[in-house]
DOKE-115859 format. One record per residue: residue in three letters; x, y, z of N, C-alpha, C in turn. Coordinates in pm, whole numbers, padded with zeros to 5 digits, always signed. Example, Ala and Ser with C-alpha at 12.3 -4.5 7.8 and 13.67 -1.06 7.14 Angstrom:
! DOKE-115859
ala+01319-00569+00780+01230-00450+00780+01320-00330+00780/ser+01285-00225+00708+01367-00106+00714+01290+00003+00787/
//
This chain:
! DOKE-115859
met-00139-00208+00689-00022-00248+00764-00046-00217+00911/lys-00027-00314+00994-00042-00296+01138+00091-00248+01196/phe+00085-00147+01280+00204-00092+01346+00237-00183+01464/leu+00349-00254+01455+00388-00350+01558+00447-00280+01680/lys+00419-00334+01798+00470-00277+01922+00622-00274+01923/ser+00686-00379+01872+00832-00383+01869+00889-00272+01781/glu+00821-00243+01669+00865-00133+01582+00848+00000+01654/tyr+00733+00019+01718+00709+00143+01792+00814+00162+01900/asp+00844+00057+01976+00944+00067+02083+01081+00104+02029/asp+01121+00044+01918+01251+00075+01857+01256+00220+01809/leu+01149+00268+01750+01145+00407+01701+01150+00504+01819/met+01076+00477+01924+01078+00563+02043+01217+00568+02106/lys+01282+00454+02111+01417+00447+02167+01514+00530+02083/ala+01504+00520+01951+01592+00597+01863+01570+00747+01880/ile+01444+00788+01895+01413+00930+01915+01475+00979+02044/ser+01461+00903+02151+01518+00943+02281+01670+00947+02277/glu+01731+00849+02212+01877+00842+02204+01936+00961+02129/glu+01859+01020+02039+01908+01137+01966+01878+01268+02038/gly+01821+01259+02158+01800+01377+02241+01670+01451+02214/phe+01579+01390+02143+01449+01451+02117+01346+01398+02215/glu+01241+01476+02237+01131+01431+02321+01032+01356+02233/gln+00985+01244+02284+00896+01158+02206+00765+01227+02171/val+00718+01316+02255+00590+01383+02229+00596+01477+02109/asn+00716+01507+02061+00731+01595+01946+00719+01523+01812/phe+00688+01395+01815+00676+01316+01693+00535+01261+01680/ala+00486+01262+01557+00353+01209+01528+00366+01089+01435/phe+00284+00989+01458+00280+00869+01374+00146+00868+01301/val+00152+00867+01168+00030+00875+01088+00036+00767+00980/lys-00074+00694+00966-00083+00596+00858-00152+00661+00739/lys-00085+00656+00623-00142+00709+00499-00120+00606+00390/lys-00226+00566+00327-00218+00473+00214-00138+00347+00247/gly-00157+00295+00367-00090+00172+00407+00052+00188+00455/met+00104+00310+00455+00240+00335+00500+00237+00409+00632/leu+00341+00392+00711+00352+00464+00836+00445+00584+00816/his+00394+00703+00843+00472+00826+00832+00504+00874+00973/ile+00631+00910+00994+00675+00961+01123+00721+01104+01098/gln+00657+01198+01166+00684+01339+01141+00712+01410+01272/met+00816+01494+01268+00842+01581+01383+00744+01697+01373/asn+00681+01732+01484+00575+01833+01483+00619+01967+01426/ser+00747+02002+01437+00793+02132+01389+00849+02126+01246/ser+00831+02014+01176+00887+01997+01042+00780+01948+00944/asn+00799+01981+00818+00709+01933+00714+00756+01799+00656/asp+00881+01764+00680+00935+01639+00628+00889+01523+00714/ser+00876+01407+00650+00842+01288+00726+00923+01170+00675/phe+00939+01074+00761+01004+00948+00727+00891+00846+00715/cys+00894+00765+00610+00786+00667+00597+00842+00531+00556/phe+00771+00428+00601+00809+00292+00565+00685+00205+00549/phe+00704+00095+00480+00598-00001+00452+00654-00140+00472/arg+00576-00225+00537+00615-00364+00558+00521-00452+00477/lys+00578-00534+00390+00499-00625+00307+00519-00767+00358/lys+00409-00834+00385+00415-00972+00435+00358-01064+00327/glu+00437-01162+00289+00395-01259+00189+00413-01399+00244/ser+00328-01488+00201+00345-01629+00233+00397-01698+00108/val+00515-01755+00119+00577-01823+00005+00599-01969+00040/met+00594-02052-00063+00616-02195-00041+00765-02224-00051/asn+00816-02294+00050+00959-02327+00050+00982-02459-00024/ser+01105-02505-00024+01140-02627-00097+01078-02754-00039/lys+01029-02745+00085+00965-02860+00149+00813-02853+00141/asp+00763-02773+00047+00620-02754+00025+00546-02706+00149/lys+00612-02621+00225+00552-02559+00343+00549-02408+00321/phe+00443-02344+00366+00435-02199+00356+00516-02136+00469/glu+00587-02031+00433+00657-01953+00535+00638-01806+00502/asp+00631-01725+00608+00611-01582+00590+00741-01514+00553/lys+00730-01420+00460+00846-01341+00417+00810-01194+00438/leu+00893-01124+00515+00872-00981+00539+00970-00900+00455/thr+00918-00800+00387+01000-00710+00307+00966-00568+00349/tyr+01067-00488+00374+01047-00349+00415+01088-00254+00303/tyr+01009-00149+00286+01037-00044+00188+01034+00090+00260/thr+01117+00183+00216+01114+00319+00270+01088+00416+00157/gly+01044+00535+00192+01015+00636+00093+00868+00634+00054/pro+00818+00746+00006+00675+00757-00022+00625+00673-00139/lys+00712+00627-00224+00670+00549-00340+00693+00399-00325/lys+00739+00356-00207+00767+00214-00180+00864+00154-00281/val+00963+00232-00324+01056+00183-00425+01188+00136-00367/glu+01225+00186-00251+01355+00149-00194+01338+00035-00094/met+01377-00085-00136+01370-00200-00047+01493-00196+00043/val+01471-00221+00172+01582-00221+00268+01596-00359+00329/lys+01710-00381+00393+01740-00512+00451+01675-00527+00588/gly+01547-00561+00586+01476-00589+00709+01459-00467+00798/trp+01410-00494+00918+01386-00387+01015+01514-00312+01052/pro+01630-00378+01066+01753-00301+01095+01783-00196+00987/gly+01752-00225+00863+01772-00127+00755+01681-00006+00770/val+01556-00031+00811+01463+00078+00834+01513+00165+00948/met+01557+00101+01056+01604+00176+01173+01728+00259+01141/glu+01816+00205+01059+01936+00280+01020+01897+00407+00945/gln+01804+00396+00853+01759+00514+00778+01682+00611+00867/phe+01604+00559+00961+01530+00646+01050+01625+00726+01141/lys+01728+00659+01191+01826+00728+01276+01894+00840+01199/glu+01926+00817+01072+01985+00923+00989+01887+01039+00973/phe+01761+01007+00953+01656+01109+00939+01649+01195+01066/val+01649+01132+01183+01641+01205+01309+01767+01287+01333/gln+01884+01228+01302+02011+01300+01322+02019+01425+01236/asn+01955+01422+01120+01956+01537+01031+01851+01641+01069/gly+01798+01627+01188+01704+01728+01239+01561+01702+01201/ala+01534+01581+01156+01399+01541+01115+01345+01645+01022/
//
């Protein structure tokens, strides 16, 4: 999974808005997932973006993005806004 600049920018903005310094967070890719960890905590927030090409009713391929959170990729969320909502809760709870 490639870490998109738009995702990085949104995460950095959320960290700043909650009053944390961006340098206190580490971004680590493990097993295809992106883990975001506050340097002073053992807990991390992780998400996975799955991209599929599906054929629509007009016999054209279109890309479908699905986001999952959690270490087991079991909780599907409603797009990037769903990931950001959960991330903001994670940061508000002290990461």
